[in-house]
Wavefront OBJ file of the C-alpha trace (Angstrom):
o trace
v -101.419 16.014 68.516
v -100.669 13.007 70.725
v -98.948 13.593 74.123
v -95.475 11.687 74.679
v -97.028 9.259 77.137
v -99.782 8.407 74.155
v -96.741 8.425 71.252
v -94.447 5.895 73.831
v -96.926 3.464 74.803
v -97.942 3.021 70.850
v -94.314 1.986 70.760
v -94.804 -0.675 73.439
v -98.122 -2.087 71.943
v -96.078 -2.411 68.192
v -93.819 -4.803 70.536
v -96.014 -6.766 72.708
v -97.451 -9.198 69.999
v -96.324 -12.452 69.065
v -97.091 -11.604 65.438
v -95.351 -7.978 65.304
v -92.512 -9.834 66.499
v -92.719 -12.160 63.660
v -93.140 -9.683 61.317
v -89.713 -7.290 62.670
v -87.856 -10.584 62.290
v -88.731 -10.647 58.829
v -88.076 -6.984 58.394
v -84.543 -8.078 59.672
v -83.837 -9.355 56.465
v -85.107 -5.996 54.336
v -88.103 -4.340 52.390
v -91.011 -7.562 51.757
v -93.949 -7.110 50.117
v -97.432 -7.803 52.114
v -97.464 -11.228 50.066
v -93.956 -12.174 51.508
v -95.267 -11.410 54.571
v -98.983 -12.847 54.664
v -96.923 -16.364 52.969
v -94.463 -16.248 56.015
v -96.625 -15.618 59.093
v -99.606 -17.700 57.841
v -102.332 -15.266 58.717
v -104.943 -13.547 56.760
v -104.921 -10.472 54.762
v -107.157 -8.731 57.391
v -105.089 -9.916 60.365
v -101.554 -8.456 58.284
v -103.509 -5.040 57.788
v -104.264 -4.714 61.310
v -100.751 -5.613 62.658
v -98.683 -3.463 60.077
v -101.443 -0.558 61.119
v -100.001 -0.538 64.733
v -96.365 -1.204 63.447
v -96.505 1.998 61.345
v -98.301 3.859 63.791
v -95.439 3.159 66.410
v -93.155 4.296 63.922
v -90.999 1.573 63.966
v -91.931 0.418 60.531
v -92.435 2.511 57.028
v -94.383 1.549 54.386
v -94.391 2.376 50.793
v -97.420 1.247 47.949
v -96.295 -0.147 44.525
v -99.213 -1.233 42.886
v -102.008 -3.219 44.579
v -99.177 -4.213 47.176
v -97.861 -2.321 50.081
v -93.915 -2.779 51.032
v -92.914 -2.745 54.669
v -89.509 -2.139 56.292
v -87.943 -0.858 59.314
v -87.567 2.448 60.287
v -84.318 3.025 61.590
v -84.824 6.321 63.230
v -88.157 4.803 64.747
v -86.252 1.700 65.763
v -83.579 4.037 67.523
v -86.433 5.634 69.115
v -88.035 2.787 70.423
v -84.115 1.190 71.737
v -83.315 5.043 73.701
v -87.197 4.640 75.201
v -86.439 1.352 76.677
v -83.441 2.483 77.992
v -84.616 5.866 79.074
v -87.832 4.125 81.251
v -85.622 1.169 82.902
v -82.813 3.205 84.020
v -83.087 4.910 87.217
v -82.129 8.772 87.929
v -79.549 7.787 90.525
v -80.064 9.485 93.683
v -80.361 7.279 96.930
v -83.481 7.155 98.854
v -82.595 9.200 102.207
v -85.334 8.284 105.053
v -87.938 5.860 105.048
v -91.293 6.384 104.274
v -92.777 3.989 106.000
v -92.216 3.853 110.002
l 1 2 3 4 5 6 7 8 9 10 11 12 13 14 15 16 17 18 19 20 21 22 23 24 25 26 27 28 29 30 31 32 33 34 35 36 37 38 39 40 41 42 43 44 45 46 47 48 49 50 51 52 53 54 55 56 57 58 59 60 61 62 63 64 65 66 67 68 69 70 71 72 73 74 75 76 77 78 79 80 81 82 83 84 85 86 87 88 89 90 91 92 93 94 95 96 97 98 99 100 101 102 103
């Protein structure tokens, strides 16, 4: 079972690659077949498979198989989780620092 930190790291790993960001941009238009992604991205099938494994593993993208092709779409729940996670870890908890640790 994954720890919370491992799960959160997967989200950021999914977002830290140019090709994966391009995939997400394409998926914003709706579900896409792997063949459409291959054509749009100008990458090989094994590279697409690698990137899609990371995106689906993060929960941001979901997949379904139809015949021999995989179809991908943005998972709304995973997308919300990623957005809330970013907001949470970049928002201060509000306490003012009292005193100084360095003298």
